[in-house]
C-alpha positions as CSV (number, residue, x, y, z in Angstrom):
1,M,52.9,119.0,109.8
2,S,55.8,121.2,108.5
3,K,56.3,124.7,109.7
4,E,57.8,127.7,107.8
5,T,61.5,127.3,107.2
6,A,62.1,130.1,104.7
7,V,63.0,133.7,105.4
8,Y,60.8,136.4,103.8
9,T,63.3,138.0,101.6
10,H,61.7,141.5,101.2
11,G,60.7,142.3,104.8
12,H,58.3,145.1,105.3
13,H,60.3,148.2,104.7
14,E,58.4,151.2,103.4
15,S,59.8,150.6,99.9
16,V,58.2,147.1,100.0
17,L,54.9,148.2,101.3
18,R,54.8,151.0,98.6
19,S,54.3,148.2,96.1
20,H,52.1,146.1,98.3
21,R,49.7,148.9,98.9
22,W,49.3,149.5,95.1
23,R,47.9,146.0,94.6
24,T,44.2,145.6,94.1
25,A,41.9,142.7,93.2
26,A,41.6,144.3,89.7
27,N,45.4,144.5,89.0
28,S,46.5,141.4,91.0
29,A,43.6,139.0,91.2
30,A,41.5,139.5,88.1
31,Y,41.7,135.8,87.3
32,L,39.8,135.1,90.5
33,I,37.1,137.8,90.4
34,G,34.7,135.7,88.2
35,E,34.6,133.0,90.9
36,L,33.4,135.5,93.6
37,R,29.9,136.3,94.6
38,P,28.1,137.7,97.7
39,G,28.0,135.4,100.6
40,L,31.2,133.5,100.1
41,D,33.7,133.0,102.9
42,V,37.3,133.8,101.8
43,L,40.7,133.2,103.3
44,D,43.4,135.6,102.0
45,V,46.8,134.1,102.8
46,G,49.8,136.4,103.0
47,C,47.5,139.4,103.1
48,G,50.2,142.0,103.8
49,P,48.7,145.5,104.3
50,G,45.3,144.3,103.2
51,T,44.5,146.2,100.0
52,I,43.5,143.1,98.0
53,T,41.9,141.6,101.1
54,A,39.6,144.7,101.4
55,D,38.6,144.4,97.8
56,L,37.7,140.8,98.2
57,A,35.6,141.7,101.3
58,E,33.7,144.2,99.2
59,L,33.1,141.6,96.5
60,V,31.7,138.9,98.7
61,A,29.9,140.9,101.4
62,P,28.0,139.8,103.5
63,G,30.4,136.8,103.3
64,Q,33.3,136.9,105.7
65,V,37.0,137.4,104.7
66,T,39.9,136.4,106.9
67,G,43.3,137.8,106.1
68,V,46.3,136.1,107.5
69,D,50.0,136.9,107.4
70,A,53.1,135.5,109.1
71,A,54.1,139.0,110.3
72,E,52.0,140.6,113.1
73,D,53.4,144.1,112.4
74,V,51.9,144.4,108.9
75,L,48.5,143.3,110.1
76,H,48.2,146.6,111.9
77,Q,48.2,148.3,108.5
78,A,45.7,145.7,107.2
79,R,43.3,146.5,110.0
80,E,43.7,150.2,109.3
81,T,42.9,149.6,105.6
82,A,39.7,147.7,106.4
83,A,38.7,150.4,109.0
84,E,39.3,153.2,106.5
85,R,37.0,151.5,104.0
86,G,34.3,150.9,106.6
87,L,34.4,147.1,106.2
88,D,32.8,145.0,109.0
89,N,33.1,141.6,107.3
90,V,36.9,141.2,107.4
91,H,39.3,140.3,110.2
92,F,43.0,139.4,110.4
93,A,45.2,136.9,112.2
94,V,48.8,135.7,112.3
95,A,49.2,132.3,110.6
96,D,51.7,129.9,108.9
97,V,50.4,128.7,105.6
98,H,52.1,125.3,106.2
99,A,49.9,124.7,109.3
100,L,46.8,126.8,109.2
101,D,44.9,127.1,112.4
102,F,41.4,126.5,110.8
103,P,39.2,123.4,110.7
104,D,38.8,121.4,107.5
105,D,36.3,122.9,105.0
106,S,36.2,126.4,106.5
107,F,36.2,128.6,103.4
108,D,34.7,128.8,99.9
109,V,37.8,130.5,98.5
110,V,41.4,130.4,99.6
111,H,43.6,132.9,97.9
112,A,47.4,133.6,98.0
113,H,49.1,136.4,96.1
114,Q,52.9,136.4,95.8
115,V,53.2,133.9,98.7
116,L,54.3,130.6,97.3
117,Q,57.6,132.0,96.0
118,H,58.6,132.9,99.5
119,V,57.7,129.7,101.5
120,G,59.8,126.8,102.4
121,D,57.4,124.1,101.1
122,P,54.9,125.4,98.5
123,V,53.4,122.0,98.0
124,Q,52.6,121.6,101.6
125,A,51.2,125.2,101.6
126,L,48.8,124.3,98.8
127,R,47.8,121.1,100.6
128,E,46.9,123.2,103.6
129,M,45.0,125.7,101.4
130,R,43.1,122.7,100.0
131,R,42.4,121.3,103.4
132,V,40.6,124.4,104.6
133,C,38.7,124.9,101.4
134,R,35.2,123.5,101.2
135,P,34.4,120.8,98.6
136,G,33.6,122.6,95.3
137,G,35.4,125.7,96.4
138,V,38.4,127.3,94.8
139,V,42.1,127.6,95.8
140,A,43.7,130.5,93.9
141,A,47.4,131.4,93.7
142,R,49.3,133.9,91.7
143,D,53.1,134.4,91.7
144,S,55.6,136.3,89.7
145,D,58.5,134.7,87.9
146,Y,61.7,136.7,88.4
147,G,63.7,134.8,85.7
148,A,61.1,135.9,83.1
149,F,61.1,139.6,84.1
150,T,61.9,141.6,80.9
151,W,62.9,145.2,80.5
152,F,64.3,147.8,78.1
153,P,66.7,149.5,77.8
154,E,69.1,146.8,78.8
155,V,70.9,148.6,81.7
156,P,73.6,146.2,82.9
157,A,73.0,146.9,86.6
158,L,69.5,145.4,86.2
159,D,71.0,142.1,85.0
160,E,73.1,142.1,88.1
161,W,70.1,142.8,90.2
162,Q,68.1,140.0,88.7
163,E,70.9,137.4,89.2
164,L,71.6,138.6,92.8
165,Y,67.9,138.7,93.8
166,Q,67.4,135.1,92.6
167,R,70.5,134.0,94.5
168,V,69.5,135.7,97.7
169,A,65.9,134.5,97.6
170,R,67.0,130.8,97.1
171,A,69.5,131.1,99.9
172,N,66.6,132.2,102.1
173,G,64.6,129.0,101.2
174,G,62.3,130.5,98.5
175,E,61.9,130.0,94.8
176,P,61.8,133.3,92.9
177,D,60.8,131.7,89.6
178,A,57.6,130.4,91.1
179,G,55.2,131.5,88.4
180,R,56.3,128.7,86.0
181,R,56.2,126.1,88.8
182,L,52.6,126.7,90.1
183,L,51.0,124.0,88.0
184,S,53.5,121.4,89.0
185,W,53.2,122.3,92.6
186,A,49.4,122.1,92.5
187,R,49.5,118.7,90.9
188,A,52.0,117.5,93.5
189,A,49.6,118.8,96.2
190,G,46.8,116.5,94.8
191,F,44.7,118.9,92.8
192,T,43.3,117.5,89.5
193,D,40.8,120.2,88.4
194,I,43.3,123.0,87.7
195,T,43.1,126.0,85.4
196,A,46.6,127.5,84.9
197,T,46.9,130.9,83.3
198,A,49.3,133.8,83.1
199,A,49.1,137.6,83.2
200,A,51.6,140.5,83.6
201,W,52.1,143.9,85.1
202,C,53.7,146.4,82.7
203,F,55.3,149.6,83.8
204,T,55.9,152.1,81.0
205,A,54.1,155.5,81.6
206,P,56.4,158.2,83.1
207,D,54.7,158.0,86.6
208,E,54.9,154.1,86.5
209,R,58.5,154.1,85.6
210,A,59.4,156.6,88.3
211,W,57.4,154.6,90.9
212,W,58.7,151.2,90.0
213,S,62.4,152.2,89.6
214,G,62.2,154.3,92.8
215,L,60.8,151.6,95.0
216,W,63.3,149.1,93.7
217,A,66.2,151.5,94.1
218,D,65.2,152.1,97.7
219,R,64.5,148.4,98.3
220,T,68.0,147.5,97.0
221,T,69.7,149.6,99.6
222,A,67.4,149.9,102.6
223,S,65.1,146.9,103.0
224,A,65.5,143.5,104.7
225,Y,66.6,142.2,101.3
226,A,69.6,144.5,101.3
227,K,70.7,143.3,104.8
228,L,70.2,139.6,103.9
229,A,72.2,140.1,100.7
230,V,75.2,141.7,102.5
231,D,75.1,139.5,105.6
232,G,74.8,136.4,103.5
233,G,78.0,137.3,101.6
234,H,76.2,137.6,98.3
235,T,77.2,141.2,97.6
236,T,78.5,144.4,99.3
237,A,76.8,147.7,100.2
238,G,78.8,149.4,97.4
239,Q,77.5,146.9,94.8
240,L,74.0,147.4,96.0
241,A,74.3,151.2,95.7
242,A,75.5,150.7,92.1
243,I,72.5,148.5,91.3
244,A,70.2,151.2,92.9
245,D,71.8,153.8,90.6
246,G,71.1,151.4,87.7
247,W,67.4,151.4,88.6
248,R,67.3,155.2,88.7
249,E,69.1,155.3,85.3
250,W,66.5,152.9,83.8
251,G,63.6,154.9,85.4
252,G,64.9,158.1,83.9
253,R,64.7,156.8,80.3
254,A,61.7,158.0,78.2
255,D,61.7,154.6,76.4
256,A,61.9,152.5,79.5
257,W,59.6,149.5,79.7
258,F,59.3,146.7,82.3
259,M,57.2,143.6,82.4
260,V,56.5,141.4,85.4
261,P,54.9,138.1,84.3
262,H,52.8,136.0,86.7
263,G,51.6,132.4,86.8
264,E,48.1,131.9,88.1
265,L,46.1,129.0,89.4
266,L,42.4,128.3,90.0
267,C,42.1,124.8,91.6
268,R,38.8,123.3,92.4
269,A,38.8,121.6,95.7
């Protein structure tokens, strides 16, 4: 069975976790909520700091939720999130989605948010998610599509950012335009009962613009992505600083608008 070969482009800098901690089941897994009910057992793949995981645990209690991530350090935050919310039906472990350490048919729901774009073999990842899902259960995946990100005003530095990010992510073994590919990956993984949909985040209110532009400005110069971009010969620190300035310029505009589209999958096992 294959193992992870891709490098996680973003890393877990504070600017990355700033966006991860914002995510909830309501704003990032609404397509899945209708499939959930008390008593179901859920696996949350790539759980990060655990905010979506905690929401899932509340929705299926007394069912059990297992959150897994490839990075042990971020699981400390996930455990803190669960403890702060008083949840006793969730636990966390390190795992590689290409080779999950769970028996066949272990979970009623297997969920992955913003994971498949970062892995070396998304089809194998979906096969593993299917393997550990009980017959009649649901495998759910949601990924953004960087090539379809849309914004206004058309600040030139953001065009440079988009092209650079896609180049760096692919050099690391991922596929940043994953959203449009989810259906094809699910079919290649052997699923036949598939519901494919799309949804978007949209940042336009003043506080949203400030938050989104600020975290991307910081991520562009201070995160693992910045180091990978420079060390990989894709750009320079000076060019990254100019892109960060472009993010701040965009965020300061009263007419600024940014859309992040996502592909979504509900696959019946």
